[in-house]
Each structure stands twice: as structure tokens, then as C-alpha cells.
py3Dmol code that shows the C-alpha trace and the ligand (Angstrom):
import py3Dmol

protein = """\
ATOM      1  CA  ARG A   1     -24.688 -12.751  45.696  1.00  0.00           C
ATOM      2  CA  ALA A   2     -20.988 -13.130  46.265  1.00  0.00           C
ATOM      3  CA  ASP A   3     -18.077 -10.672  46.210  1.00  0.00           C
ATOM      4  CA  GLY A   4     -19.549  -8.010  48.522  1.00  0.00           C
ATOM      5  CA  PRO A   5     -17.110  -6.617  51.132  1.00  0.00           C
ATOM      6  CA  LEU A   6     -19.217  -8.171  53.913  1.00  0.00           C
ATOM      7  CA  ASP A   7     -19.918 -11.550  52.307  1.00  0.00           C
ATOM      8  CA  ALA A   8     -20.657 -14.196  54.951  1.00  0.00           C
ATOM      9  CA  VAL A   9     -20.113 -11.648  57.752  1.00  0.00           C
ATOM     10  CA  ARG A  10     -22.696 -12.189  60.496  1.00  0.00           C
ATOM     11  CA  VAL A  11     -24.077  -8.855  61.671  1.00  0.00           C
ATOM     12  CA  LEU A  12     -26.264  -8.407  64.747  1.00  0.00           C
ATOM     13  CA  MET A  13     -28.009  -5.041  65.040  1.00  0.00           C
ATOM     14  CA  THR A  14     -30.467  -3.175  67.240  1.00  0.00           C
ATOM     15  CA  ALA A  15     -32.751  -0.412  65.963  1.00  0.00           C
ATOM     16  CA  GLY A  16     -35.763   1.655  66.896  1.00  0.00           C
ATOM     17  CA  PRO A  17     -36.982   2.866  70.286  1.00  0.00           C
ATOM     18  CA  THR A  18     -37.790   0.782  73.334  1.00  0.00           C
ATOM     19  CA  ARG A  19     -41.025   0.910  75.327  1.00  0.00           C
ATOM     20  CA  GLU A  20     -40.729   0.631  79.084  1.00  0.00           C
ATOM     21  CA  PRO A  21     -43.987  -0.618  80.634  1.00  0.00           C
ATOM     22  CA  VAL A  22     -45.615   1.574  83.301  1.00  0.00           C
ATOM     23  CA  ASP A  23     -48.804  -0.488  83.622  1.00  0.00           C
ATOM     24  CA  PRO A  24     -50.663  -2.838  81.231  1.00  0.00           C
ATOM     25  CA  VAL A  25     -51.732   0.041  78.955  1.00  0.00           C
ATOM     26  CA  ARG A  26     -48.914   2.611  79.241  1.00  0.00           C
ATOM     27  CA  PHE A  27     -45.221   2.908  78.497  1.00  0.00           C
ATOM     28  CA  LEU A  28     -42.306   5.337  78.544  1.00  0.00           C
ATOM     29  CA  GLY A  29     -40.948   5.772  75.029  1.00  0.00           C
ATOM     30  CA  ASN A  30     -38.797   8.032  72.892  1.00  0.00           C
ATOM     31  CA  ARG A  31     -38.823   9.695  69.469  1.00  0.00           C
ATOM     32  CA  SER A  32     -36.601   7.236  67.568  1.00  0.00           C
ATOM     33  CA  SER A  33     -38.214   6.353  64.214  1.00  0.00           C
ATOM     34  CA  GLY A  34     -35.846   3.451  63.522  1.00  0.00           C
ATOM     35  CA  ARG A  35     -35.191   4.893  60.059  1.00  0.00           C
ATOM     36  CA  MET A  36     -31.401   5.160  60.333  1.00  0.00           C
ATOM     37  CA  GLY A  37     -31.069   1.627  61.755  1.00  0.00           C
ATOM     38  CA  TYR A  38     -33.372   0.052  59.174  1.00  0.00           C
ATOM     39  CA  ALA A  39     -31.591   1.859  56.323  1.00  0.00           C
ATOM     40  CA  LEU A  40     -28.246   0.689  57.687  1.00  0.00           C
ATOM     41  CA  ALA A  41     -29.488  -2.913  57.964  1.00  0.00           C
ATOM     42  CA  GLU A  42     -30.585  -2.813  54.323  1.00  0.00           C
ATOM     43  CA  ALA A  43     -27.283  -1.259  53.220  1.00  0.00           C
ATOM     44  CA  LEU A  44     -25.312  -3.984  55.038  1.00  0.00           C
ATOM     45  CA  VAL A  45     -27.395  -6.681  53.342  1.00  0.00           C
ATOM     46  CA  GLY A  46     -26.472  -4.949  50.067  1.00  0.00           C
ATOM     47  CA  LEU A  47     -22.781  -5.439  50.926  1.00  0.00           C
ATOM     48  CA  GLY A  48     -23.323  -9.155  51.432  1.00  0.00           C
ATOM     49  CA  ALA A  49     -23.798  -9.327  55.217  1.00  0.00           C
ATOM     50  CA  GLU A  50     -26.082 -11.826  56.917  1.00  0.00           C
ATOM     51  CA  VAL A  51     -28.063  -9.517  59.181  1.00  0.00           C
ATOM     52  CA  ALA A  52     -30.100 -10.283  62.298  1.00  0.00           C
ATOM     53  CA  LEU A  53     -32.049  -7.197  63.388  1.00  0.00           C
ATOM     54  CA  VAL A  54     -33.465  -6.830  66.888  1.00  0.00           C
ATOM     55  CA  THR A  55     -35.958  -4.009  66.696  1.00  0.00           C
ATOM     56  CA  GLY A  56     -38.216  -2.024  68.959  1.00  0.00           C
ATOM     57  CA  PRO A  57     -41.641  -0.945  67.668  1.00  0.00           C
ATOM     58  CA  THR A  58     -41.511   1.210  64.526  1.00  0.00           C
ATOM     59  CA  ALA A  59     -43.943   2.201  61.764  1.00  0.00           C
ATOM     60  CA  LEU A  60     -41.493   1.063  59.046  1.00  0.00           C
ATOM     61  CA  PRO A  61     -41.736  -1.872  56.632  1.00  0.00           C
ATOM     62  CA  ALA A  62     -39.434  -4.756  57.616  1.00  0.00           C
ATOM     63  CA  PRO A  63     -36.027  -4.532  55.904  1.00  0.00           C
ATOM     64  CA  PRO A  64     -34.826  -7.582  53.903  1.00  0.00           C
ATOM     65  CA  VAL A  65     -32.757  -9.136  56.706  1.00  0.00           C
ATOM     66  CA  ALA A  66     -32.085 -12.826  57.385  1.00  0.00           C
ATOM     67  CA  GLU A  67     -33.656 -12.638  60.847  1.00  0.00           C
ATOM     68  CA  LEU A  68     -36.021 -10.020  62.299  1.00  0.00           C
ATOM     69  CA  VAL A  69     -36.667 -10.106  66.046  1.00  0.00           C
ATOM     70  CA  ARG A  70     -39.366  -7.791  67.370  1.00  0.00           C
ATOM     71  CA  VAL A  71     -39.106  -6.664  70.991  1.00  0.00           C
ATOM     72  CA  GLU A  72     -40.620  -3.897  73.103  1.00  0.00           C
ATOM     73  CA  SER A  73     -38.644  -3.200  76.266  1.00  0.00           C
ATOM     74  CA  ALA A  74     -34.935  -2.704  76.881  1.00  0.00           C
ATOM     75  CA  LEU A  75     -34.848  -5.923  78.930  1.00  0.00           C
ATOM     76  CA  GLU A  76     -36.376  -7.868  76.018  1.00  0.00           C
ATOM     77  CA  MET A  77     -33.887  -6.268  73.628  1.00  0.00           C
ATOM     78  CA  HIS A  78     -31.043  -7.126  76.006  1.00  0.00           C
ATOM     79  CA  ALA A  79     -32.112 -10.794  76.191  1.00  0.00           C
ATOM     80  CA  ALA A  80     -32.570 -11.075  72.409  1.00  0.00           C
ATOM     81  CA  VAL A  81     -29.111  -9.573  71.801  1.00  0.00           C
ATOM     82  CA  MET A  82     -27.176 -11.476  74.470  1.00  0.00           C
ATOM     83  CA  SER A  83     -28.549 -14.837  73.295  1.00  0.00           C
ATOM     84  CA  ARG A  84     -27.199 -14.106  69.788  1.00  0.00           C
ATOM     85  CA  ALA A  85     -24.074 -12.016  70.470  1.00  0.00           C
ATOM     86  CA  SER A  86     -21.513 -14.805  70.664  1.00  0.00           C
ATOM     87  CA  GLY A  87     -22.444 -15.947  67.159  1.00  0.00           C
ATOM     88  CA  CYS A  88     -21.873 -12.636  65.383  1.00  0.00           C
ATOM     89  CA  ASP A  89     -18.818 -10.972  63.801  1.00  0.00           C
ATOM     90  CA  LEU A  90     -20.092  -7.418  63.887  1.00  0.00           C
ATOM     91  CA  PHE A  91     -22.491  -5.784  66.351  1.00  0.00           C
ATOM     92  CA  ILE A  92     -24.174  -2.438  65.692  1.00  0.00           C
ATOM     93  CA  GLY A  93     -26.231  -0.712  68.383  1.00  0.00           C
ATOM     94  CA  ALA A  94     -28.507   1.688  66.532  1.00  0.00           C
ATOM     95  CA  ALA A  95     -31.453   1.449  68.928  1.00  0.00           C
ATOM     96  CA  ALA A  96     -32.500   4.317  71.182  1.00  0.00           C
ATOM     97  CA  VAL A  97     -32.551   2.154  74.300  1.00  0.00           C
ATOM     98  CA  ALA A  98     -34.276   3.728  77.317  1.00  0.00           C
ATOM     99  CA  ASP A  99     -31.712   4.481  80.011  1.00  0.00           C
ATOM    100  CA  TYR A 100     -34.290   3.824  82.755  1.00  0.00           C
ATOM    101  CA  ARG A 101     -37.397   1.674  83.235  1.00  0.00           C
ATOM    102  CA  PRO A 102     -40.132   1.708  85.885  1.00  0.00           C
ATOM    103  CA  VAL A 103     -38.896  -0.389  88.824  1.00  0.00           C
ATOM    104  CA  GLU A 104     -41.981  -2.558  88.849  1.00  0.00           C
ATOM    105  CA  PRO A 105     -44.735  -1.996  86.273  1.00  0.00           C
ATOM    106  CA  ALA A 106     -48.183  -1.877  87.923  1.00  0.00           C
ATOM    107  CA  GLY A 107     -50.176  -5.081  87.429  1.00  0.00           C
ATOM    108  CA  ARG A 108     -53.362  -3.107  86.827  1.00  0.00           C
ATOM    109  CA  LYS A 109     -54.140   0.173  85.069  1.00  0.00           C
ATOM    110  CA  ILE A 110     -53.122   3.105  87.295  1.00  0.00           C
ATOM    111  CA  LYS A 111     -56.240   5.182  88.132  1.00  0.00           C
ATOM    112  CA  LYS A 112     -56.222   8.978  88.192  1.00  0.00           C
ATOM    113  CA  ASP A 113     -57.109   9.308  91.883  1.00  0.00           C
ATOM    114  CA  ALA A 114     -54.047  11.131  93.160  1.00  0.00           C
ATOM    115  CA  GLY A 115     -53.274  14.741  92.241  1.00  0.00           C
ATOM    116  CA  GLU A 116     -49.615  13.820  91.954  1.00  0.00           C
ATOM    117  CA  LEU A 117     -47.961  10.584  90.974  1.00  0.00           C
ATOM    118  CA  SER A 118     -44.339   9.431  91.002  1.00  0.00           C
ATOM    119  CA  ILE A 119     -42.896   6.545  89.062  1.00  0.00           C
ATOM    120  CA  ARG A 120     -39.664   5.093  90.397  1.00  0.00           C
ATOM    121  CA  LEU A 121     -37.128   4.265  87.701  1.00  0.00           C
ATOM    122  CA  VAL A 122     -34.126   1.963  87.644  1.00  0.00           C
ATOM    123  CA  ARG A 123     -31.191   1.882  85.183  1.00  0.00           C
ATOM    124  CA  ASN A 124     -31.408  -0.435  82.210  1.00  0.00           C
ATOM    125  CA  PRO A 125     -28.431  -2.564  81.170  1.00  0.00           C
ATOM    126  CA  ASP A 126     -26.175  -0.964  78.542  1.00  0.00           C
ATOM    127  CA  ILE A 127     -26.541  -3.517  75.755  1.00  0.00           C
ATOM    128  CA  LEU A 128     -23.789  -2.094  73.568  1.00  0.00           C
ATOM    129  CA  ALA A 129     -21.240  -1.852  76.395  1.00  0.00           C
ATOM    130  CA  GLU A 130     -22.015  -5.438  77.443  1.00  0.00           C
ATOM    131  CA  VAL A 131     -21.487  -6.773  73.928  1.00  0.00           C
ATOM    132  CA  ALA A 132     -18.284  -4.720  73.576  1.00  0.00           C
ATOM    133  CA  ALA A 133     -16.983  -6.316  76.793  1.00  0.00           C
ATOM    134  CA  LEU A 134     -17.366  -9.891  75.464  1.00  0.00           C
ATOM    135  CA  SER A 135     -14.083 -11.681  74.941  1.00  0.00           C
ATOM    136  CA  PRO A 136     -13.679 -12.839  72.268  1.00  0.00           C
ATOM    137  CA  GLY A 137     -16.277 -10.431  71.001  1.00  0.00           C
ATOM    138  CA  PRO A 138     -17.517  -8.943  67.739  1.00  0.00           C
ATOM    139  CA  PHE A 139     -16.372  -5.704  66.095  1.00  0.00           C
ATOM    140  CA  THR A 140     -18.655  -3.177  67.813  1.00  0.00           C
ATOM    141  CA  VAL A 141     -20.265  -0.041  66.425  1.00  0.00           C
ATOM    142  CA  GLY A 142     -22.310   2.468  68.405  1.00  0.00           C
ATOM    143  CA  PHE A 143     -24.209   5.677  67.814  1.00  0.00           C
ATOM    144  CA  ALA A 144     -24.077   8.844  69.859  1.00  0.00           C
ATOM    145  CA  ALA A 145     -26.813  11.446  69.551  1.00  0.00           C
ATOM    146  CA  GLU A 146     -25.718  14.626  71.274  1.00  0.00           C
ATOM    147  CA  THR A 147     -27.061  18.164  71.545  1.00  0.00           C
ATOM    148  CA  ASP A 148     -23.630  19.726  72.144  1.00  0.00           C
ATOM    149  CA  ARG A 149     -19.899  18.941  72.275  1.00  0.00           C
ATOM    150  CA  VAL A 150     -20.703  16.103  69.857  1.00  0.00           C
ATOM    151  CA  ILE A 151     -17.152  14.999  69.068  1.00  0.00           C
ATOM    152  CA  ALA A 152     -15.862  15.164  72.640  1.00  0.00           C
ATOM    153  CA  TYR A 153     -18.783  13.159  74.076  1.00  0.00           C
ATOM    154  CA  ALA A 154     -18.627  10.637  71.238  1.00  0.00           C
ATOM    155  CA  ARG A 155     -14.866  10.098  71.683  1.00  0.00           C
ATOM    156  CA  GLY A 156     -15.522   9.597  75.406  1.00  0.00           C
ATOM    157  CA  LYS A 157     -18.229   7.034  74.654  1.00  0.00           C
ATOM    158  CA  LEU A 158     -15.982   5.191  72.179  1.00  0.00           C
ATOM    159  CA  GLU A 159     -13.375   4.750  74.902  1.00  0.00           C
ATOM    160  CA  LYS A 160     -15.662   4.202  77.904  1.00  0.00           C
ATOM    161  CA  LYS A 161     -17.812   1.569  76.191  1.00  0.00           C
ATOM    162  CA  GLY A 162     -14.776  -0.020  74.500  1.00  0.00           C
ATOM    163  CA  LEU A 163     -16.146   0.338  70.960  1.00  0.00           C
ATOM    164  CA  ASP A 164     -14.331  -0.093  67.655  1.00  0.00           C
ATOM    165  CA  LEU A 165     -16.271   2.678  65.914  1.00  0.00           C
ATOM    166  CA  ILE A 166     -18.872   5.304  66.799  1.00  0.00           C
ATOM    167  CA  ALA A 167     -21.177   7.378  64.595  1.00  0.00           C
ATOM    168  CA  ALA A 168     -22.079  10.686  66.186  1.00  0.00           C
ATOM    169  CA  ASN A 169     -24.756  13.149  65.233  1.00  0.00           C
ATOM    170  CA  GLN A 170     -26.079  16.422  66.520  1.00  0.00           C
ATOM    171  CA  VAL A 171     -29.707  16.323  67.655  1.00  0.00           C
ATOM    172  CA  GLY A 172     -32.067  19.090  68.650  1.00  0.00           C
ATOM    173  CA  GLY A 173     -30.949  21.394  65.819  1.00  0.00           C
ATOM    174  CA  GLU A 174     -32.919  22.473  62.782  1.00  0.00           C
ATOM    175  CA  ARG A 175     -32.040  19.592  60.502  1.00  0.00           C
ATOM    176  CA  GLY A 176     -31.212  15.974  61.043  1.00  0.00           C
ATOM    177  CA  GLY A 177     -31.683  13.648  63.966  1.00  0.00           C
ATOM    178  CA  PHE A 178     -34.453  11.500  65.353  1.00  0.00           C
ATOM    179  CA  GLU A 179     -37.619  12.243  63.396  1.00  0.00           C
ATOM    180  CA  SER A 180     -35.971  13.654  60.283  1.00  0.00           C
ATOM    181  CA  GLN A 181     -35.436  12.118  56.824  1.00  0.00           C
ATOM    182  CA  ASP A 182     -31.946  13.632  56.724  1.00  0.00           C
ATOM    183  CA  ASN A 183     -28.925  13.284  58.930  1.00  0.00           C
ATOM    184  CA  ALA A 184     -25.201  13.999  59.072  1.00  0.00           C
ATOM    185  CA  LEU A 185     -22.622  11.941  60.971  1.00  0.00           C
ATOM    186  CA  THR A 186     -19.104  12.215  62.294  1.00  0.00           C
ATOM    187  CA  VAL A 187     -17.612   8.745  62.443  1.00  0.00           C
ATOM    188  CA  LEU A 188     -14.783   8.167  64.926  1.00  0.00           C
ATOM    189  CA  TRP A 189     -12.454   5.289  65.670  1.00  0.00           C
ATOM    190  CA  ASP A 190      -9.160   4.849  67.478  1.00  0.00           C
ATOM    191  CA  GLY A 191      -6.781   6.966  65.412  1.00  0.00           C
ATOM    192  CA  GLY A 192      -9.153   8.372  62.811  1.00  0.00           C
ATOM    193  CA  SER A 193     -12.390  10.045  61.845  1.00  0.00           C
ATOM    194  CA  ARG A 194     -14.571  10.827  58.825  1.00  0.00           C
ATOM    195  CA  GLU A 195     -17.295  13.416  58.218  1.00  0.00           C
ATOM    196  CA  LEU A 196     -20.426  12.262  56.400  1.00  0.00           C
ATOM    197  CA  PRO A 197     -22.295  15.494  55.514  1.00  0.00           C
ATOM    198  CA  MET A 198     -26.071  16.098  55.642  1.00  0.00           C
ATOM    199  CA  MET A 199     -27.923  13.795  53.212  1.00  0.00           C
ATOM    200  CA  THR A 200     -30.924  11.462  53.209  1.00  0.00           C
ATOM    201  CA  LYS A 201     -30.742   8.654  55.768  1.00  0.00           C
ATOM    202  CA  THR A 202     -30.800   6.110  52.933  1.00  0.00           C
ATOM    203  CA  ARG A 203     -27.674   7.556  51.275  1.00  0.00           C
ATOM    204  CA  LEU A 204     -26.021   8.177  54.614  1.00  0.00           C
ATOM    205  CA  ALA A 205     -26.661   4.559  55.635  1.00  0.00           C
ATOM    206  CA  ARG A 206     -24.946   3.328  52.436  1.00  0.00           C
ATOM    207  CA  GLU A 207     -21.882   5.493  53.089  1.00  0.00           C
ATOM    208  CA  LEU A 208     -21.761   4.424  56.726  1.00  0.00           C
ATOM    209  CA  ALA A 209     -22.087   0.747  55.753  1.00  0.00           C
ATOM    210  CA  VAL A 210     -19.129   1.088  53.350  1.00  0.00           C
ATOM    211  CA  LEU A 211     -17.067   2.793  56.058  1.00  0.00           C
ATOM    212  CA  ILE A 212     -17.963   0.093  58.615  1.00  0.00           C
ATOM    213  CA  ALA A 213     -16.974  -2.585  56.073  1.00  0.00           C
ATOM    214  CA  GLU A 214     -13.640  -0.798  55.497  1.00  0.00           C
ATOM    215  CA  ARG A 215     -12.806  -0.545  59.213  1.00  0.00           C
ATOM    216  CA  TYR A 216     -13.986  -4.125  59.832  1.00  0.00           C
ATOM    217  CA  GLY A 217     -11.888  -5.359  56.900  1.00  0.00           C
ATOM    218  CA  GLU A 218      -8.856  -3.471  58.184  1.00  0.00           C
ATOM    219  CA  ARG A 219      -9.225  -5.141  61.579  1.00  0.00           C
ATOM    220  CA  HIS A 220      -9.467  -8.594  60.095  1.00  0.00           C
ATOM    221  CA  ALA A 221      -6.600  -8.062  57.691  1.00  0.00           C
ATOM    222  CA  ALA A 222      -4.409  -7.068  60.667  1.00  0.00           C
TER     223      ALA A 222
END
"""
ligand_1 = """\
21
C5P
O -24.776 6.108 76.339
P -25.664 6.380 75.164
O -27.082 5.931 75.390
O -25.602 7.783 74.639
O -25.041 5.477 74.016
C -25.675 5.325 72.782
C -25.257 4.038 72.161
O -25.345 2.966 73.108
C -26.151 3.636 71.013
O -25.363 2.896 70.096
C -27.203 2.758 71.703
O -27.784 1.837 70.807
C -26.371 2.057 72.770
N -27.096 1.735 74.015
C -27.378 0.412 74.347
N -28.016 0.127 75.532
C -28.366 1.106 76.377
C -28.081 2.453 76.057
C -27.454 2.735 74.864
O -27.074 -0.497 73.570
N -28.996 0.794 77.505
"""
view = py3Dmol.view(width=600, height=400)
view.addModel(protein, "pdb")
view.setStyle({"model": 0}, {"cartoon": {"style": "trace"}})
view.addModel(ligand_1, "xyz")
view.setStyle({"model": 1}, {"stick": {}})
view.zoomTo()
view.show()
């Protein structure tokens, strides 16, 4: 197809949760389904983009992207992204990347001998912030899932991570968020914002993709 607003634009995306190994049979994970990221990847393809998707483990069918890279841990996701980041025009971090990982995963299955057990954790790299710091770098888009003060925290994240655009949503409420089919977003950028009200993640992803294309186009027209 030709004449989409993102024709020939190279998009690199992350989606889904990460799994941080504790021992050979266990991991620390999170409740991300990957649904929003996969729907967004598909919507971007629909606008003409050439999408490479780096994804953590999900139960979803693979979206119709040009390249699909399956990873498990945050460190694997980091490596897969950084090796591709310089060749993309637009980067979208939609993954729920674990903030911490076990310092050193046990080489053998941990046995239940002790009555108490501690696992030491160390910070993971912030993939999105690292890509945003590249110079020259791609147009960068992040997500912010917050339980409270959504707009204030998201604005802070936009500035601190040096992003071009951030999509914020409230989690922990009755509707929307991680495991839900529906979601609502507030999209923020330097000097503007847009509300995308509660709707299915598929529809929301299409509206977000159009908005990303608009902001990206604006940047490149400037
Ligand atoms: O700081 P916080 O985790 O709330 O930021 C969320 C955004 O940053 C999401 O876009 C997420 O994909 C990205 N992120 C990342 N690497 C991390 C943590 C978050 O890319 N280690």
C-alpha cells in the first residue's frame, strides 16, 4: 500500500510484560497482557509503517508486523532494542518492563528449606529513556500507567525521560488498564494534550496511531 501517513516510516516498538528469572523454573512477572501494544502495532501497520516489534511473552496471536522479536527478560529486551534503535524513525515503548531483576538468578531450582527467603533485586535499564537520549534519535513515545495524579506524573515522565509524546492511563480503577479489553488515554506532548475516552483497545489503538502520525508528521514538517 502507498499513501498512508506513515508510509516508509520505520517504527520500533516494545510490548508485553517482561519475565525476570529467579531460578531455572521461576520468574518475577507482571499483569501486562500486551493487548494495547499489539493493537497499536497493527494500527501503525495500517497507516503504512514498517514495524519491528520486540515483545515479552503474551498469549496473543502475532500481529502482522515486518519483524517480530520474542524476548523474555528486560535485559534481553534492552539488547534487542538497542541493536535496532539507530535504524528507526519512531520508537514506542509500550512494554511493561520490570523495574528490578534478581541480582543473580540461582543456577539451580531454589528448594523450600528455609522458612524465610529474600531475593536481592537490582534496577533494570530504562529502555525508553536510553532510546530517547540517542542523538540523533527517533521520535519517542512512552506510556505511563498511574493509579493517581495521572497527568502530573505523566508530564513529569515526558520531561524527565526526554520523550516527544506520552500516553497516560489510570490503572487500578474499575475499568480500563492492564488486563481489560477497554482503556482510556490522555496523550501529552510539549505544548498540547488530547483526551481519548474509554473505548476498546483496538479502537483506542487506531486513534492513538493517528495522533502519533500527526505529531510525528508535524515534527518532520518543521
Ligand atoms: O517509568 P515508568 O516505568 O512508569 O515508564 C513507563 C514507560 O517507560 C513505558 O513506556 C515503558 O515501556 C518504558 N520503560 C522502559 N524501560 C524500563 C521501564 C519503563 O522502556 N525499564
